[in-house]
C-alpha positions in Angstrom: 200.7 44.7 87.5 203.0 43.9 90.5 201.9 43.1 94.0 204.7 45.3 95.4 205.8 48.7 94.0 209.0 50.3 95.2 209.4 54.1 95.1 213.0 55.5 95.1 214.5 58.6 96.7 217.1 61.1 95.4 220.2 60.0 93.5 218.5 57.7 91.0 218.3 60.2 88.1 220.2 58.1 85.6 218.4 54.8 86.1 215.0 53.6 85.0 212.4 51.3 86.4 213.9 48.1 84.7 217.4 48.8 85.8 216.4 49.7 89.3 214.4 46.4 89.6 217.4 44.4 88.7 218.8 45.3 92.2 215.7 46.2 94.1 213.5 43.1 93.4 216.1 40.6 94.6 217.0 42.7 97.7 213.3 42.9 98.6 212.7 39.2 98.2 215.9 38.5 100.2 214.4 40.6 103.0 211.2 38.5 102.9 213.2 35.3 103.0 215.4 36.5 105.9 212.2 37.3 107.8 211.3 33.6 107.5 208.5 34.2 105.0 208.0 32.8 101.5 209.2 35.1 98.8 208.6 32.9 95.8 206.1 34.5 93.4 206.2 37.9 94.9 206.0 40.3 91.9 207.9 43.6 92.2 208.2 46.7 90.1 209.7 50.1 90.5 208.0 53.5 90.1 210.7 55.8 88.5 210.6 59.6 88.5 214.2 60.7 88.8 214.4 61.8 85.2 211.7 64.5 85.8 214.2 66.6 87.7 216.1 67.4 84.5 214.8 69.1 81.3 213.6 66.6 78.6 216.6 65.1 76.8 219.2 66.3 79.3 221.2 63.6 81.1 224.2 65.2 82.7 226.1 65.3 86.0 227.8 68.6 84.9 226.3 70.4 87.9 226.8 74.1 88.4 229.7 75.1 90.7 227.3 75.5 93.6 228.7 76.6 97.0 227.3 78.0 100.3 226.0 81.1 98.5 223.6 79.0 96.5 221.8 77.4 99.5 218.9 79.5 101.0 215.4 79.3 102.2 214.0 75.8 102.3 217.3 74.3 101.2 219.1 75.9 104.2 216.3 74.7 106.5 216.8 71.1 105.3 220.6 71.4 105.6 220.1 72.6 109.1 218.0 69.6 110.0 220.5 67.2 108.5 223.3 68.9 110.4 221.4 68.7 113.6 220.7 65.1 113.0 224.4 64.3 112.4 225.4 66.2 115.5 222.9 64.1 117.5 224.2 60.7 116.4 227.8 61.1 115.3 230.3 62.4 118.0 232.9 63.0 115.2 230.8 65.7 113.5 232.0 69.2 114.1 229.4 71.3 115.9 229.8 74.9 114.6 227.0 76.2 116.7 228.2 74.7 119.9 224.8 73.1 120.6 225.7 69.4 120.9 223.4 67.7 123.3 220.7 70.3 122.8 219.5 69.5 119.3 215.7 69.9 119.1 215.5 69.9 115.3 214.4 73.6 115.3 214.7 75.2 112.0 216.9 78.2 111.4 215.0 80.4 109.0 217.9 82.7 108.0 221.2 80.9 107.8 224.0 83.1 106.6 226.3 81.8 103.9 228.9 81.5 106.6 226.6 79.3 108.7 225.8 77.2 105.6 229.5 76.8 104.9 230.1 75.6 108.5 227.3 73.0 108.2 228.5 71.7 104.8 232.0 71.3 106.3 230.6 69.6 109.4 228.6 67.1 107.3 231.6 66.4 105.1 233.2 65.0 108.2 230.3 62.7 109.2 230.0 59.0 108.6 226.7 59.7 106.8 227.9 62.3 104.2 231.6 61.5 104.0 231.6 60.4 100.4 229.3 63.2 99.2 230.7 66.3 97.6 229.3 69.8 98.3 227.8 70.0 94.8 226.0 66.6 95.2 224.8 67.5 98.6 223.4 70.8 97.4 221.9 69.0 94.4 220.0 66.8 96.9 218.8 69.8 98.9 217.5 71.4 95.7 215.8 68.3 94.5 213.8 68.1 97.8 213.0 71.8 97.6 211.9 71.6 94.0 209.5 68.7 94.7 207.9 70.6 97.7 207.6 73.9 95.9 207.1 73.3 92.2 203.6 72.2 91.7 203.8 70.9 88.1 206.9 68.8 89.0 205.2 67.5 92.1 202.1 66.4 90.2 204.2 64.8 87.4 206.2 62.8 90.0 203.1 61.6 91.8 201.5 60.6 88.4 204.5 58.3 87.8 203.9 56.5 91.1 200.1 56.3 90.5 200.7 54.8 87.0 202.9 52.0 88.5 200.1 50.9 90.8 197.8 48.3 89.3 194.8 46.4 90.4 197.0 43.7 92.0 199.2 46.1 93.9 198.9 45.7 97.7 202.2 47.1 99.1 203.9 50.4 98.4 207.5 50.5 99.6 208.9 54.0 99.6 212.4 55.3 100.4 213.5 58.7 101.5 211.9 61.5 99.4 210.0 58.7 97.7 208.1 58.2 101.0 206.8 61.7 100.7 205.8 61.1 97.1 204.1 57.8 98.0 202.2 59.3 100.9 200.9 62.2 98.8 200.0 59.9 95.9 197.9 57.6 98.2 196.2 60.6 99.8 195.3 62.1 96.5 193.6 59.0 95.0 191.6 56.7 97.3 190.8 54.4 94.4 194.3 53.0 94.5 194.2 49.4 96.0 197.2 49.7 98.2 196.6 48.3 101.7 200.1 48.4 103.1 202.6 51.3 103.1 206.2 50.6 104.1 208.4 53.7 104.5 212.2 53.5 104.7 214.5 56.3 105.9 211.6 58.7 105.7 211.8 62.4 106.3 208.0 62.7 106.6 208.3 63.7 110.3 210.6 66.6 109.8 208.6 69.7 111.0 208.6 72.8 109.0 210.8 71.4 106.3 208.6 68.5 105.1 205.7 67.7 107.5 204.2 71.2 107.5 204.4 71.3 103.7 202.6 68.1 103.0 199.7 67.8 100.6 197.2 67.4 102.1 198.2 69.6 105.0 198.3 68.2 108.5 195.4 69.0 110.8 196.2 70.1 114.3 199.8 68.9 114.0 198.5 65.4 112.9 199.2 64.2 109.4 196.2 62.8 107.5 196.0 59.1 106.9 197.0 58.0 103.4 194.0 56.8 101.4 192.9 53.2 101.9 196.1 52.1 103.7 195.3 49.7 106.5 198.8 49.1 107.8 201.7 51.6 107.7 205.2 50.4 108.9 208.0 53.0 109.1 211.5 51.6 109.3 214.5 53.8 110.2 218.2 53.2 110.9 219.3 54.7 114.3 221.9 56.8 112.5 219.9 57.8 109.4 220.2 61.6 109.4 217.6 62.0 106.7 215.0 60.0 108.7 215.6 61.8 112.1 213.5 62.0 114.1 212.9 58.4 113.2 209.5 57.8 114.7 206.4 58.9 112.7 203.8 57.7 115.1 203.8 61.1 116.8 202.8 62.8 113.6 200.7 60.0 112.0 198.9 58.0 114.7 198.7 54.3 114.1 202.0 54.1 112.3 204.1 51.2 113.4 207.7 52.4 113.9 210.6 50.0 113.7 214.2 50.8 114.3 217.1 48.8 112.6 220.8 49.1 112.1 222.2 49.2 108.5 225.9 49.5 109.5 227.9 52.2 107.8 225.4 52.7 105.0 222.6 54.0 107.1 220.4 55.4 104.4 221.0 52.8 101.7 217.9 51.5 100.0 219.2 47.9 99.4 220.2 47.6 103.1 216.7 48.7 104.1 215.1 46.2 101.8 217.2 43.2 102.9 216.4 43.9 106.6 214.1 41.2 108.0 212.1 43.9 109.7 211.3 45.3 106.2 210.7 41.9 104.7 208.2 41.0 107.5 206.2 44.2 106.9 206.1 43.6 103.1 205.2 39.9 103.5 202.4 40.9 105.9 200.9 43.1 103.2 201.3 40.5 100.4 199.6 37.8 102.5 197.0 39.9 104.2 196.4 42.6 101.6 192.8 41.8 101.0 192.0 41.3 104.6 190.8 44.1 106.9 
């Protein structure tokens, strides 16, 4: 089993663990090298769960003709958070609510379809979501909602991650929604040998939408520590809308928050992996995994 396991986020439904590793493993080792550490011999594998969001045997991008009328509840809350994040970091994003400069990431519990439409239009003009169609954006919202609300799916996804972790695994690297999956997997099974958790572009700190729905639930506004993890490094791009607010230490004490810049591809997994900051955190776990 590999020393390092990588957990993907949304948008990987038509890949698999081997195909993902063809890109992910070299990028991860490059990050370690760019950090000035030795990457030779670092064994990497990928935990893959994207196919679980489709019925068995179904592999199709023929998404329903979703529009603003199909976004409600938790999906609307998450959309509101993404829009607020985009307003905060991108001056070119239209601000339909007129609240620029006063974004507090408060969640709107009852967005009208008109308000949803305004946020979808605003995000389509952002640097972050410019190449994402409405239907793909709504698909991502629904994928996050399904993981957080459908218990059998949630357990099946976590089982995929747990199965990828072997006796030699010391570092779990998790991106986007995958950071939520990785965190919950480590909390659920303290027998897993992971000593270092590295989260990339993580939404774990988003109140109400994600943080308050975690399993196990936070205690007194503080998230529980994940299993036997000794070091947790959270890496976020300054303009990563999914990761805003970027710091996790306020929700999970003892997390080491690191801020980087990924250029125009703020949330891209490969850019996160090749960052020296990420490589340094992974190398720390590979070298010191068995040390307290």
